[in-house]
N, C-alpha and C positions, 0 to 999 in steps of 0.2 A: 676230814678229807682223806682220800686214799693216796698213798705215796709209796714208792719203792724205797726200802731200807735194807742195810746189811750191817751186822754187828761184828764181823771179823773178816779177814781176808780169806778168800777161798774160791771154789768153783761156783757155777750158777746156783748150786743148791743153797748158798747162803742168802740169796735174794728173797725177800719177802715183800708182800704188799700189805701195808698196815694202815690203820686209821690213826692219823696224827692231827695235831692242832693245825688249822690253816694259817698260812703266813698273813701278815698285814703289810700294806704298802706304806713304806716309810717315806720321808721327805725325798722328792725327786724320783720316786719309784712308781711303777705301774703294777697292779695286781692283775694277772692274766689267768683266765680259765683256759686250761690247755686243751686243745683239740687234737694235736698231733705232736709227737716228739720222737725223732729218730734215735736209733742206737748206733754206737760206733765201736770199732775194735779197741781204741784207746781206753774205753770204759772197762773192757775185759781186763786189760793189763793193770789198770788201777785197782779194780776189785780183787784181782788175784794177788796183789801186793808186789807185782813185778816192777812197779814204778814208785815204790814206797819212799825212796830217798828223795825223788824229785817232787812227787805229788802225794804226800802222806794223807791218809784218811783219818778223820776224827769220828769215832763211833758213838752212836749209830750214824752211819753215813747214808746220804741220798746219792743220786746219780743223775746224769743227763745234762746236756748243754743246749742242743737244738730245741726250739719250740715254736709253735704257732697256736694262736687262740684268740679269745675275745676279751677285751678290757673289762674287768669286773669292778675296779675301783682305782682311784688315783690318790697318791700320797700328797702331803702338803707341798705346795710350790711346783707341782708337776704340770708341765704344759706340753702342748703338741698332740695330745691324745684326748679322747673322750670315752666315757663308758659306752660299751657296745661296739667300739672299733675293732675290726679284724686286724691283727698284727702278727708279725713274725720276728724272731730274733734269737737271742741266746742268754743264758745265765752262766756266770762263773762260779756259782755256788753248788754245783752238782745237785740240781734240784728240779730239772724239768720233767723227770719221770714221775709225775704227780698230777693231781687234778687242778691244783692252783700253784702259782709261783709268783713271787714278787721280784720284779726286774727293774734295774735302772732304766729310765726312759731313753737314755742315749744308746741302749743296746737293743732297741726295737725300731721297726719301720712298718709302714702300712703294708698289709697283704694285698697284692693285686687280686681283683675278683677272678681273673682267669687262671690263677695258680691254685691247684687243689690244696686242701688242708695237708694231705700227706706230703706233697712236695714242699709246701711252705714250712712244714715242721722238720725239714731235712736240709735247709739251705745254709746252715752255719758251718759245721765241722768239715764235712766232705767238700763242698764247693769252694770254701775259702782255702782249705789245704791245697786243693787242685789249682786254684788261682795262684797261690804263693809258689807252688812247685813249678808251674809253667813259667811264671815270671822269673824265677831263679835260673831255669835252664835257657831262657831267652831265645826261643826259636824265632826265625824271621822268614819273610817271603823268600822262596827259592831254596830253603834248607829242608833237611829231613830230620824229624824228631820221632823218637820211639817212646811209647808209653806202655809200661808193664801193668798187668792187672787192669786192662783197658775196659773191662765190663763191670768192674766192681764199683763200690760207692764213690770212692775218690777218682779212680781211673776213668770211669764213664764220663765224668765231668772234665777231667784233665785232657782227655783225648779230643774233646770238642773244643775246649779253649785253645789247645795247641793248634788245631786246624784253623781257628779264627785268626791266628797270627799270619796266615798266608803260607805257612810251611806245609810240606807234605807230612801227614801224620800216619805213623804205622802203629797199630794197636795189637798188643799181644793178648790173645784170649782163646778160649776153647772154640771149636768150630761151631758150637751151638749159638755163639754170639756174633759170628761173622756177618750175618745178614744185617744185624742192627748196626754194626760198625760201618758197613758199606752205605747204609742209609744215611749216615752222618758224614759221608765223604771221607772216611778213614780207610786206610789199607789194612785189612786184617791179616795177621800172621799167627799160626798156631804155636803155642808155647810148648816147651818140652825139648827132648833130645833133638839136636840138629837145628835149633831155633836161630843160632847165629848165622848159619848159612842161608836160612830162609829170609832173615832180615836183610842180609846183604843183597839177596836176589830182588827183594821187594824194593829196596832203596835204589838199586841201579847205580850206586855211587857211594860217596861217603855219608856216614850218619853224623850229623852235626850236634845233636842234643838228645838227652835221654831223661825221661821223667819216670822214676821208680815209685810206684804206689803199693808194691807187694812185698819187697824185701826178698829174702831167700836167694841171694846171690845175683840179683839183677844189676846191682851196682858194678860188680865184677864183669858182668856181661857187657855193660856199657863201655868199660875200659878196653875190653877185648875187641870191641867193635871200632876202637880208635877214637872214641869221643873224649875230648879234653875234660879232665876232672872238674874244671869250673863250669862246664856245661852239663854236668850230671847233677840232678837234684833228687833227693829222696824224702819221703814223708814218714819213713818207717825204719830204715836200716841205719841207725845212728852210729853203730860200730864202724860202718864203712866210711863215715864222714872223716874220722881221724885217720883211719887206715889208708884211705885212698885219696883224701883231700877233696872229696866231693862236697856238694852243698846240702845242707839240711833245710827244709822248708816247712813252714807250718802256718796254719790259719791265724794264729795269734800275732804273727808278724804283720798281717794286713787287715786285721779285724776292725771293722767300722760299720755302723748302720748305713752309711752312704754306699759302701761297696756292696753290702747285703742287698740294698734296694736295687742297685744296678744288676746284680745277679738275678733277683726276682723279676725284674723287667725283661731280661733275656728269656727267662722261662715263660713269662706271660705272653710274649709275642712269638714264641715257638723257635727262637734262635738257639735256645739251649734246652735240651731234654734232660730231666732228672728222672731216670727210671726208678720205679718203686717195685722192689722185688716181692714184698709181702707186708701185710699189716697184722698186728696182734693187739688184742685188748690188753690193757695194763696188767690185768690179773694173770696173763700168760707170759710175763716178762722172762721167765726162765726159758720157755720154749723159744722165744725170740732170740735170745743170746745163744742158745744151742744151734739154731739155724745159722746165725752170723758166724759162729766159730768154725763152721765147715769151710768158709772162705770160697764159696762157689756161687754166691748169689749175684744176679745181674741187677745192680743198683742198690737202693736203700731198703732197709727193714725199719718199720715205723711202728711205734706204740700209739694206740688210740685210747687215752684215758676216758 
């Protein structure tokens, strides 16, 4: 089968698509033929070695967590699924950027028919990180919450989940994404110089919570706006956690097939939109990560093995 591999830390040039032996489904596992698998910024950091102390790679390394596909085989004792079932879920083995992946059954759930393969293959890392971040910031009805990077992979979900709490959601994004934010009942504000004043004007009063999905000083902006540190959550600026006393949030804190199924159901009934910025064949994995590294995409970039 074809799978993404890299033999050393480095830029996207170290990524290769190779023919490797296919995995087998062990006891309690499901062998999935992958139809779609999202890419994520954290995978860039791991591949470049920036997170080697926390998440060291064993070479040759695969990559990828999110996945959606069709059940190819079941391991001994595996229940709850049948060959041919459409499923979505995740792997903790850095292995979804491949044609086949063996996954513990408890990390999969059924794919709703009304969810596209591209969206289904993007529902783990970004949506669960967004869920955890909004949960940590804890906006409630009548409050104002700001989301940075509100059109990105995590931010586009976080801003919708924030709005579902009943709070007024302000989304920081480029003007090109303002119409989309308005369509989701979010107040758009352009990022950049003067954004603090624009946020205050849009809020019309205090800002109660802040969800940072972009880094680059937004945690400091939240404190400048008067948000209490315990109501600021970030998925990326871990240095600010210790420096400012804000919260760090991640999908691993809330990960479960049950929650994944709930998110999938929201997408299926139209309550939650997961924008797909672009798709690439597996063979163009380098191009996909070059696009992601620009940090200007609206939604998710997805590989189609």
